[in-house]
N, C-alpha and C positions, 0 to 999 in steps of 0.2 A: 504494500500500500504506500502510495507516495505521501509526501509531507502535507500537501494540500488536503487530502482526504483525512489524514490523521487530525489535522487542525479542525476540520469541519466537525468531526466526531467529538473532539475535545471541547469545542465551543458550544456544542449542542447536547451535552450529556444530560443536563437537567431537563431540557425540552424532551429528549427521548425518554427519560425516566417518567415524565409526566404524561406522555402520549402513546408510548409503544406498549403493547401487550404481547410479548414474545411468545407466550405459550399458545396463542391463537394461531396456529399453523405456521407462523413465521419461523420458528425453530426447525420445524420439519422441512420447510423449503430450504433453509440454510444448510441443513444436513444433506439434503438431496443435491444441492449445488456444490457440495464439497467444501463449504466454508467452515463448518464445524465437524469435529470428529465424533465418533460414538461416545467417547469419554466426556467430551465437552457437552454433548447433548444431555447426557445423564447428569453431569455436574450442574448444568443450568436448570434442569428440572428439579434439582434438590434445593435450589436457592429459596430462602425463607420468604422473600417478597419479590414482587415484580421489579421494584426499583433495584434491588441487589442483582437480580438476573440481568437486567438491562446494563447495569454498571459493569458486570463481569464481561458481558458480550462486547460492549463498546470500548472498554478500557484495556481488556486483556486479550480478547480473542480476535476481534475483527482486525486490529492493526497488525497482527502477526499472521494473518490468514492468506497472505500473498497479494500480488499486484492487482488482481481483479476482484478482490473481496468487496471493495466499496461499491463497485458497479453491480455486482451480484446482490449485494444487500439492497441497493436501490431498486433493482428489478423485482426482488422478492417483495418489497413493500408495495410496489406498483401493482403487483398481482392481486392484492386484496383491497377492496373498496374501503374498508375501515382503516387502512394504513396508507392509502395513496396520498393523503394530504401531508403525511410525514415525508415521503419521498420528494414531493414538490418543495417543501420547506428546505430539505437538505440540499437539493439541487440549486436553489436560490442562494443558500449559504455558500455552496461551493463556488459559485460565480464571484461572490463578494470576497471570499478568501483568496481566490485565484488572482483577482485584481490587486489585492494588497500584496500578494507575493510578487506579482509582476512589477509593481511600483518599487518594491524593495530591491528586486533584481536589477531593474533598469537604473535605479539610483546608484547601484554598485558599478554598473557599466559606464556611468558618466561621472566618475569621481573627479573632483577637482584636486589639484595639488595643494597641499597644506604647507604653508611656510612656517617653519619652526625657527625661532630666533637662535642664532649661533650655529645653525647647520646650513651649509651652502651646497 
């Protein structure tokens, strides 16, 4: 998973905890897509609350699930009417984060020389 996608998940943890119900088919689809393993599926099913399940998924599992994990996560959310609004939100957030990253990168590419007194 690239840094933009990690940042989107990081900045939207609370939003996801408040809106995502992973036990409603989402975990099964993530398992089918190869995003989560047997062990992770079982572990997530044992979480005491929905919020802790989402936190585990977003903080520990998705960022380490490979370069296509974010896209597969979005597609999984889009497959269900009750979670489609979440994918729409995350895609908007992705654009905003990407713009910030692009500004940061472009500012690095256009660095001005800094004059330090005593150094020529």
